[in-house]
C-alpha positions in Angstrom: -25.3 6.2 15.6 -26.4 4.1 18.7 -26.0 0.9 16.7 -22.2 1.1 17.1 -21.6 1.9 13.3 -19.0 4.6 12.8 -19.6 7.4 10.4 -18.0 7.0 6.9 -14.8 9.2 6.7 -15.0 12.0 4.3 -12.1 14.1 3.2 -12.8 16.6 5.9 -12.7 13.8 8.7 -9.8 12.3 7.0 -7.8 15.5 7.2 -8.3 15.7 11.0 -7.1 12.0 11.3 -4.0 12.8 9.2 -3.2 15.8 11.3 -3.3 13.5 14.4 -1.2 10.7 12.7 1.3 12.9 11.2 2.3 15.6 13.8 5.3 16.9 11.9 2.9 17.7 8.9 0.3 19.4 10.9 1.1 22.9 9.6 1.4 21.7 6.0 -1.9 19.8 6.3 -3.6 22.8 7.8 -2.3 25.1 4.8 -3.3 22.5 2.2 -6.7 21.9 3.8 -7.5 25.6 3.7 -7.0 25.4 0.0 -9.1 22.4 -0.4 -6.1 20.3 -1.6 -6.6 16.9 -0.3 -4.4 15.5 -3.1 -1.7 17.6 -1.7 -2.1 16.3 1.7 -1.9 12.8 0.4 1.4 13.7 -1.3 2.8 15.4 1.8 2.2 12.1 3.8 3.8 10.3 0.9 6.8 12.5 1.0 7.1 12.2 4.8 7.2 8.4 4.4 9.8 8.6 1.7 11.9 10.5 4.1 11.5 7.9 6.7 12.6 5.3 4.1 15.8 7.1 3.5 16.3 6.7 7.3 15.4 3.2 7.0 12.6 3.5 9.6 10.6 0.5 8.2 8.5 -0.1 11.4 7.4 3.4 11.5 6.5 3.3 7.8 4.6 0.0 8.3 2.7 1.7 11.2 1.7 4.6 9.0 0.6 2.5 6.2 -1.6 0.7 8.6 -3.2 3.9 9.9 -3.8 4.9 6.2 -5.4 1.4 5.6 -7.8 2.1 8.5 -8.9 5.4 6.9 -9.2 3.6 3.6 -11.5 0.8 5.0 -13.7 3.4 6.6 -13.5 6.2 3.9 -16.1 7.2 1.4 -15.5 6.7 -2.1 -13.6 9.8 -2.8 -11.2 9.1 0.2 -10.7 5.6 -1.0 -10.0 6.6 -4.6 -7.4 9.3 -3.5 -5.7 6.7 -1.2 -5.7 4.1 -4.2 -4.6 6.6 -6.8 -1.9 8.4 -4.9 -0.8 6.6 -1.6 -0.9 3.0 -2.8 0.3 4.0 -6.2 3.4 5.6 -4.5 4.5 2.0 -3.3 6.2 1.5 -6.6 8.4 4.5 -5.8 9.1 3.0 -2.4 10.1 -0.2 -4.0 12.6 1.5 -6.3 14.0 3.6 -3.6 14.1 1.0 -0.9 16.8 -1.6 -0.1 15.5 -4.9 -1.3 15.1 -6.4 2.3 13.3 -3.1 3.4 10.9 -3.5 0.6 10.1 -7.1 1.4 9.5 -6.2 5.1 7.3 -3.2 4.0 5.3 -5.4 1.7 5.0 -8.1 4.4 3.7 -5.5 7.0 1.3 -4.1 4.4 -2.3 -4.6 4.8 -3.8 -7.3 2.5 -6.1 -4.7 1.1 -3.2 -2.5 -0.1 -1.2 -5.7 -1.3 -4.3 -6.4 -3.5 -4.6 -2.9 -4.7 -0.9 -2.6 -5.4 -0.6 -6.0 -7.3 -3.6 -5.0 -9.5 -2.0 -1.6 -10.4 1.1 -3.6 -11.3 -0.9 -5.8 -13.6 -2.6 -3.0 -15.0 0.7 -1.1 -15.7 2.0 -4.0 -17.5 -1.0 -4.2 -19.8 -1.3 -0.5 -20.5 2.3 0.7 -20.4 4.3 -2.6 -20.8 6.1 -1.9 -17.4 
C-alpha cells in the first residue's frame, strides 16, 4: 500500500463510510449490516435522500450523491453493481417527485458517471418496457 493506491472498497468498508456519511441513519445501518443486508442499507440512504427532497434540500442531496459517487468509483464490482441498480436507479423516482427546477439542479450537480449510468438506464427501459 505504499504506492499510494487505496484499497478497493468492498461492502463492509462501504458500510463504514455510509455510517459516517449518514449520521441520522447510523442505527439503521448498524442493524441492517448485522443482517448482511447491504441492499437494505442502500435503500435506507435512498429513502433519506427522498425525505431531503421533500424538504427541498437540493444542495445537501447533491453532496450525498457526490459522496456515493466516490464510493462507486472506488468500489469493487459488487458495491458498484448495488449503487448502479439501487441508488442510480432511484433517480427516476427523484425526478418524478421533484419540482422541475430541483430535478434540473440535481441532474446538473450529478457526477458525470451517474449521469451516464442514469441515461443508459433510461434508454434500456425504453427498449425493454416502452417507458
